[in-house]
C-alpha positions as a Markdown table, in Angstrom:
| # | Residue | x | y | z |
|---|---|---|---|---|
| 1 | Met | 0.0 | 0.0 | 0.0 |
| 2 | Glu | 1.2 | 3.5 | -0.8 |
| 3 | Asn | 2.6 | 5.6 | 2.0 |
| 4 | Pro | 0.3 | 8.6 | 2.3 |
| 5 | Asp | 3.4 | 10.9 | 2.5 |
| 6 | Thr | 4.4 | 9.8 | -1.0 |
| 7 | Val | 1.0 | 10.5 | -2.7 |
| 8 | Asp | 1.2 | 13.1 | -5.5 |
| 9 | Lys | 0.9 | 16.4 | -3.7 |
| 10 | Ser | -1.0 | 17.8 | -6.6 |
| 11 | Met | -3.9 | 15.5 | -5.8 |
| 12 | Lys | -4.0 | 16.1 | -2.1 |
| 13 | Asn | -7.2 | 17.7 | -0.8 |
| 14 | Ile | -8.6 | 17.9 | -4.4 |
| 15 | Pro | -11.9 | 15.9 | -5.0 |
| 16 | Ile | -11.2 | 13.2 | -7.5 |
| 17 | Arg | -13.7 | 13.1 | -10.3 |
| 18 | Gly | -13.1 | 11.6 | -13.8 |
| 19 | Glu | -13.2 | 7.9 | -14.4 |
| 20 | Ile | -11.5 | 7.1 | -11.1 |
| 21 | Gly | -14.1 | 9.0 | -9.1 |
| 22 | Tyr | -17.0 | 7.7 | -11.2 |
| 23 | Tyr | -16.0 | 4.1 | -10.6 |
| 24 | Gly | -15.3 | 4.7 | -6.9 |
| 25 | Leu | -11.6 | 4.0 | -7.2 |
| 26 | Glu | -10.2 | 7.0 | -5.3 |
| 27 | Asp | -8.7 | 4.9 | -2.5 |
| 28 | Trp | -7.2 | 2.4 | -4.9 |
| 29 | Trp | -5.7 | 5.2 | -7.0 |
| 30 | Leu | -4.2 | 7.2 | -4.1 |
| 31 | His | -3.2 | 4.4 | -1.7 |
| 32 | Glu | -2.8 | 1.1 | -3.6 |
| 33 | Leu | -1.0 | 2.4 | -6.6 |
| 34 | Asn | 2.4 | 4.1 | -6.1 |
| 35 | Glu | 3.4 | 7.4 | -7.8 |
| 36 | Ser | 5.3 | 5.7 | -10.7 |
| 37 | Glu | 2.2 | 3.5 | -11.4 |
| 38 | Arg | -0.1 | 6.4 | -11.5 |
| 39 | Lys | 2.3 | 8.3 | -13.8 |
| 40 | Leu | 2.5 | 5.3 | -16.1 |
| 41 | Ile | -1.3 | 5.1 | -16.3 |
| 42 | Ile | -1.6 | 8.8 | -17.1 |
| 43 | Asn | 1.1 | 8.7 | -19.7 |
| 44 | Thr | -0.1 | 5.5 | -21.4 |
| 45 | Tyr | -4.0 | 5.5 | -21.2 |
| 46 | Lys | -5.2 | 7.4 | -24.2 |
| 47 | Pro | -8.8 | 6.5 | -25.0 |
| 48 | Met | -10.2 | 7.6 | -28.3 |
| 49 | Gly | -10.8 | 11.4 | -28.5 |
| 50 | Thr | -8.8 | 12.0 | -25.4 |
| 51 | Ser | -6.2 | 14.8 | -25.5 |
| 52 | Asn | -5.6 | 14.9 | -21.7 |
| 53 | Ser | -5.8 | 11.6 | -20.0 |
| 54 | Lys | -5.2 | 13.1 | -16.6 |
| 55 | Ser | -8.5 | 15.1 | -17.0 |
| 56 | Thr | -10.3 | 12.0 | -18.2 |
| 57 | Leu | -9.1 | 9.9 | -15.3 |
| 58 | Leu | -9.3 | 12.5 | -12.5 |
| 59 | Met | -11.2 | 15.6 | -13.4 |
| 60 | Asn | -13.9 | 15.4 | -16.1 |
| 61 | Glu | -17.5 | 14.6 | -15.6 |
| 62 | Val | -18.1 | 11.0 | -16.6 |
| 63 | Lys | -21.2 | 8.9 | -17.5 |
| 64 | Ser | -20.9 | 5.3 | -18.5 |
| 65 | Ser | -22.9 | 2.1 | -18.8 |
| 66 | Gln | -19.9 | -0.1 | -17.7 |
| 67 | Thr | -19.2 | -1.9 | -14.5 |
| 68 | Thr | -16.1 | -0.9 | -12.5 |
| 69 | Ala | -14.5 | -4.3 | -13.3 |
| 70 | Phe | -15.0 | -4.0 | -17.0 |
| 71 | Trp | -13.6 | -0.5 | -17.0 |
| 72 | Leu | -10.5 | -1.8 | -15.1 |
| 73 | Ser | -10.1 | -4.7 | -17.6 |
| 74 | Val | -10.1 | -2.2 | -20.5 |
| 75 | Leu | -7.5 | 0.0 | -18.6 |
| 76 | Ala | -5.3 | -3.1 | -18.2 |
| 77 | Gly | -5.3 | -3.6 | -22.0 |
| 78 | Trp | -3.4 | -0.5 | -22.5 |
| 79 | Phe | -0.2 | -2.0 | -21.1 |
| 80 | Lys | 2.3 | -4.5 | -22.5 |
| 81 | Pro | 2.6 | -7.9 | -20.7 |
| 82 | Asn | 6.1 | -8.4 | -22.0 |
| 83 | Asp | 7.4 | -5.3 | -20.2 |
| 84 | Pro | 8.2 | -6.1 | -16.5 |
| 85 | Glu | 7.0 | -2.8 | -15.1 |
| 86 | Gln | 3.8 | -2.8 | -17.2 |
| 87 | Ser | 3.1 | -6.5 | -16.5 |
| 88 | Arg | 3.1 | -5.9 | -12.8 |
| 89 | Leu | 0.7 | -3.0 | -13.3 |
| 90 | Ile | -1.5 | -5.1 | -15.5 |
| 91 | Leu | -1.8 | -7.7 | -12.7 |
| 92 | Lys | -2.4 | -5.0 | -10.1 |
| 93 | Ile | -5.3 | -3.6 | -12.2 |
| 94 | Ala | -6.7 | -7.0 | -13.0 |
| 95 | Asp | -6.5 | -8.0 | -9.3 |
| 96 | Lys | -8.6 | -4.9 | -8.4 |
| 97 | Ala | -11.1 | -5.9 | -11.2 |
| 98 | Trp | -11.3 | -9.4 | -9.8 |
| 99 | Gln | -12.0 | -8.0 | -6.4 |
| 100 | Val | -15.0 | -5.9 | -7.6 |
| 101 | Lys | -16.2 | -8.3 | -10.4 |
| 102 | Asp | -19.5 | -9.0 | -8.6 |
| 103 | Asp | -20.3 | -5.4 | -8.0 |
| 104 | Leu | -22.4 | -4.2 | -11.0 |
| 105 | Ser | -22.4 | -0.5 | -10.1 |
| 106 | Pro | -22.5 | 2.0 | -11.5 |
| 107 | Ala | -24.1 | 0.1 | -14.4 |
| 108 | Thr | -27.7 | -1.1 | -14.1 |
| 109 | Gly | -30.0 | -3.5 | -15.8 |
| 110 | Asp | -28.9 | -5.3 | -19.0 |
| 111 | Asp | -25.9 | -3.0 | -19.3 |
| 112 | Ala | -24.7 | -4.3 | -15.9 |
| 113 | Ile | -25.2 | -7.9 | -16.8 |
| 114 | Phe | -23.4 | -7.8 | -20.2 |
| 115 | Ser | -20.7 | -5.6 | -18.8 |
| 116 | Lys | -20.0 | -8.2 | -16.0 |
| 117 | His | -19.9 | -10.8 | -18.9 |
| 118 | Leu | -17.3 | -8.8 | -20.7 |
| 119 | Ala | -15.2 | -8.2 | -17.6 |
| 120 | Leu | -15.0 | -11.9 | -16.8 |
| 121 | Gly | -14.0 | -12.7 | -20.4 |
| 122 | Ala | -11.4 | -10.0 | -20.3 |
| 123 | Leu | -10.0 | -11.2 | -17.0 |
| 124 | Ala | -9.8 | -14.8 | -18.2 |
| 125 | Glu | -7.6 | -13.5 | -21.1 |
| 126 | Ile | -5.5 | -11.3 | -19.0 |
| 127 | Tyr | -4.7 | -14.0 | -16.4 |
| 128 | Tyr | -4.1 | -16.6 | -19.2 |
| 129 | Arg | -1.1 | -14.4 | -20.4 |
| 130 | Phe | 0.5 | -15.2 | -17.0 |
| 131 | Arg | -0.4 | -18.9 | -16.9 |
| 132 | Glu | 3.2 | -19.9 | -16.0 |
| 133 | Asn | 2.0 | -18.9 | -12.5 |
| 134 | Pro | -0.3 | -21.7 | -11.4 |
| 135 | Leu | -2.4 | -19.4 | -9.2 |
| 136 | Leu | -3.0 | -17.0 | -12.1 |
| 137 | Leu | -3.9 | -19.9 | -14.4 |
| 138 | Glu | -6.5 | -21.0 | -11.7 |
| 139 | Arg | -7.8 | -17.4 | -11.7 |
| 140 | Cys | -8.1 | -17.6 | -15.5 |
| 141 | Ile | -10.1 | -20.8 | -15.2 |
| 142 | Ala | -12.3 | -19.4 | -12.5 |
| 143 | Ala | -13.1 | -16.3 | -14.6 |
| 144 | Ala | -13.9 | -18.4 | -17.6 |
| 145 | Arg | -16.1 | -20.7 | -15.7 |
| 146 | Met | -18.0 | -17.8 | -14.2 |
| 147 | Gln | -18.5 | -16.4 | -17.7 |
| 148 | Val | -19.8 | -19.7 | -18.9 |
| 149 | Glu | -22.2 | -20.1 | -16.0 |
| 150 | Met | -23.8 | -16.7 | -16.8 |
| 151 | Gln | -23.8 | -17.2 | -20.6 |
| 152 | Ser | -27.7 | -17.6 | -20.9 |
| 153 | Glu | -28.3 | -14.5 | -18.8 |
| 154 | Ala | -25.7 | -12.5 | -20.7 |
| 155 | Met | -27.1 | -13.5 | -24.1 |
| 156 | Lys | -30.6 | -12.5 | -23.1 |
| 157 | Ala | -29.3 | -9.1 | -21.9 |
| 158 | His | -27.3 | -8.6 | -25.1 |
| 159 | Ile | -30.4 | -9.3 | -27.2 |
| 160 | Arg | -32.5 | -6.8 | -25.2 |
| 161 | Gln | -29.7 | -4.3 | -25.6 |
| 162 | Glu | -29.5 | -4.7 | -29.3 |
| 163 | Lys | -33.3 | -4.3 | -29.7 |
| 164 | Arg | -33.3 | -1.2 | -27.4 |
| 165 | Leu | -30.5 | 0.4 | -29.3 |
| 166 | Ala | -31.6 | -0.4 | -32.8 |
| 167 | Ala | -32.3 | 2.6 | -35.0 |
| 168 | Pro | -36.0 | 3.3 | -35.7 |
| 169 | Gly | -37.1 | 1.3 | -38.6 |
| 170 | Lys | -34.4 | -1.4 | -38.0 |
| 171 | Lys | -35.9 | -3.1 | -35.0 |
| 172 | Asn | -36.4 | -6.3 | -37.0 |
| 173 | Gln | -32.9 | -6.6 | -38.4 |
| 174 | Pro | -31.0 | -9.8 | -37.5 |
| 175 | Ile | -29.0 | -9.5 | -34.2 |
| 176 | Ile | -25.3 | -10.0 | -34.5 |
| 177 | Tyr | -24.1 | -12.4 | -31.8 |
| 178 | Pro | -20.7 | -11.9 | -30.2 |
| 179 | Ser | -18.0 | -14.4 | -29.4 |
| 180 | His | -17.6 | -15.9 | -26.0 |
| 181 | Lys | -14.0 | -15.9 | -24.6 |
| 182 | Gly | -14.9 | -18.1 | -21.6 |
| 183 | Phe | -16.1 | -21.0 | -23.7 |
| 184 | Lys | -13.1 | -20.7 | -26.0 |
| 185 | Arg | -10.4 | -20.3 | -23.4 |
| 186 | Leu | -11.8 | -23.0 | -21.2 |
| 187 | Ala | -12.0 | -25.4 | -24.1 |
| 188 | Ile | -8.5 | -24.7 | -25.0 |
| 189 | Ile | -7.3 | -25.4 | -21.5 |
| 190 | Leu | -9.3 | -28.7 | -21.2 |
| 191 | Glu | -7.9 | -29.8 | -24.6 |
| 192 | Lys | -4.3 | -29.1 | -23.5 |
| 193 | Glu | -4.9 | -31.1 | -20.4 |
| 194 | Lys | -6.3 | -33.9 | -22.6 |
| 195 | Arg | -9.6 | -33.8 | -20.7 |
| 196 | Tyr | -11.5 | -34.5 | -24.0 |
| 197 | Glu | -14.8 | -35.5 | -22.6 |
| 198 | Asp | -15.0 | -32.3 | -20.4 |
| 199 | Ala | -14.0 | -30.3 | -23.4 |
| 200 | Leu | -16.7 | -31.9 | -25.6 |
| 201 | Glu | -19.4 | -31.3 | -23.0 |
| 202 | Leu | -18.4 | -27.6 | -22.8 |
| 203 | Leu | -18.2 | -27.2 | -26.6 |
| 204 | Glu | -21.6 | -28.8 | -27.1 |
| 205 | Glu | -23.1 | -26.4 | -24.7 |
| 206 | Ala | -21.4 | -23.5 | -26.7 |
| 207 | Ala | -22.7 | -25.0 | -30.0 |
| 208 | Thr | -26.3 | -25.0 | -28.8 |
| 209 | Ser | -26.1 | -21.3 | -27.6 |
| 210 | Lys | -26.2 | -18.2 | -29.8 |
| 211 | Trp | -22.6 | -17.2 | -29.1 |
| 212 | Asp | -20.5 | -16.9 | -32.3 |
| 213 | Gly | -17.6 | -19.4 | -32.7 |
| 214 | Asp | -16.2 | -22.3 | -34.6 |
| 215 | Trp | -17.7 | -24.7 | -32.2 |
| 216 | Asp | -18.5 | -27.5 | -34.6 |
| 217 | Lys | -14.9 | -27.5 | -36.0 |
| 218 | Arg | -13.6 | -27.7 | -32.4 |
| 219 | Ile | -16.0 | -30.5 | -31.6 |
| 220 | Glu | -14.8 | -32.6 | -34.5 |
| 221 | Arg | -11.1 | -32.1 | -33.6 |
| 222 | Ile | -11.7 | -33.0 | -29.9 |
| 223 | Lys | -13.7 | -36.1 | -31.0 |
| 224 | Lys | -10.7 | -37.3 | -33.1 |
| 225 | Lys | -8.3 | -36.8 | -30.2 |
| 226 | Ala | -10.7 | -38.6 | -27.9 |
| 227 | Arg | -10.8 | -41.6 | -30.2 |
| 228 | Ser | -7.0 | -41.7 | -30.6 |
| 229 | Gln | -6.7 | -41.5 | -26.8 |
| 230 | Lys | -8.9 | -44.7 | -26.4 |
| 231 | Cys | -6.9 | -46.7 | -29.0 |
């Protein structure tokens, strides 16, 4: 935890707004990140249309339909996992996202449900990059399983979102179904572990859902491997 005496003096006694304030991350920003990490975030995080990331992070008025965990997972995506300093920061951001993954605020309704789905998929991918650490691989698997467990609820929320946001006169257009990182990542892990029956069960669930993916192709490959394993 950051020593209060080392907190950026320019931020002392100044109300934090921006994305950090909007998502309730003031204490995390000031006391769990150190000064060099805060500077790295400010210098690296440049969302589209942003000319001053410090204002976006700390000063501007913000309104969003994302959960805090999903916003943090997006923030983590700005850093390079092959850079030692940045990889440590990625995990620090991801760990905070993991801590708040079940808190759907400030999002509400379908936005909150689908944002949680996106956050879990992103966390599975982040932790998989650090899979040489067994604890982080377990965290990846846990995030993927949680995303799979809520897949039906998330798809229903997505469909309602698409209908709500459709332009007038286009309400009956076909809905585009997104991919599902949890199904895919978990299937890959099970295949690598040669747990072919478990992988097949998972992929068959994915294939009967509306999530986009090459599920049938993956099923055929796993079936071939399962037959070879029994020979």
